[in-house]
N, C-alpha and C positions, 0 to 999 in steps of 0.2 A: 499829535498829528495822525497817528495810526487810527484813531477812532473816527477820523474824518474821511478816510480813504474809502472809496466806493469801487465796485466792480467796473463801472464805466470809465474810471480813471486809467485802467489798464488796457481797455479795448484798443486805443490807437497804438499801443506798444506791442501788439501781437507780432511775433516773429523777430522782434528786436533783441539785441543783447543787453544785459545789465551786469553790473559788477557787484559781487558779494565780497565784503572785506571784514576781516576780524584779526585778532592778534596772531592766529595761526597762518593766515594768508594775507599778510600786510599789503602785498601788491594786488590782491584780489583774485577771484576766479570768475570767469565769464560764464554766465548762465543765459540761456535763451528763453524768452517768454513764449510758451507754446500754446497755452489755452487758459481761459478763465471759465470756471464752472460755478454756476450759482447753486447754492444749497439752501433754498427757502425753508425746507423742512427742519432746519436747525435754528431757525429764528426764534429768539426769546420773545415772549409776550411783552408788548410795550416798546420793543426795540425798533428804531427807524431804519436801520441798515439791514439789508438781507445778507446773510452770511455767504461767503464765496471762497473759492480756492484758486490761487494762481499756480498753474503747472509750469515748472521750469525744467530745462534740460541742459546738460553739459555734453558737448559732442565728443567726449572721450571718456574712457573708464576713469573713475575717481576712487582712490582708496580712502574716501572720507564718508562720514555718516551725516548726522544732523549738523547744522551750522547755526550759529547765532552771531549777529553783528550788524553791520551797516549794509543796506542794499541801495546802490546808486542806479536809479532808473534814467533812461535817456529822455530827452525832451520830446514831448508830443508836438505836432505841427503848431507853430506859433507860441509855444510855451517855453519853459525853462526846465533844466534838469531837476529831478526830485531825489532827495536823499531820505531814506527811511532808516531811522536809528533803532537799535535794539529789536530787530526782527528775528524770528526763528524760522528757519527753512528746514523742513524734514525730508530725509531721504526716503524714497519709495522704490518698490520693485519695478523692474522693466515691464512685467506683466504683458507680454505679447508685443512689446515695442522693441526697437533695435537694441540688443543687449550690449552693443559697443558704447552706448551712451549712458550717462548717469542721470537719473531722474529725481526731481525734488518737488515739494509743494510748499506753498506759503498760504496758510489758512487765515482768514479774517472772519471773526464771529461778531 
């Protein structure tokens, strides 16, 4: 399923919360979808999908680093909820953004 995900699948979800679950956080932690950044310069020859990164944020400090697990996305208009299994979400520095939040990225190559 992850190989079929495109950047445009995330566009209607901008600003919405999603839930990241794993064995450490069984009830899940809420992350907000903040941006989708296309990375066409990282595209492999012959690949149909343009690489992209989904930027996520948690509106509170988090004593956690990278996460791996299940990401539950909200339904887009007229659609159904989407669950992505075995995704890796990497912690990134605030880099000029609100330091009270925790920031993450979900890369798709």
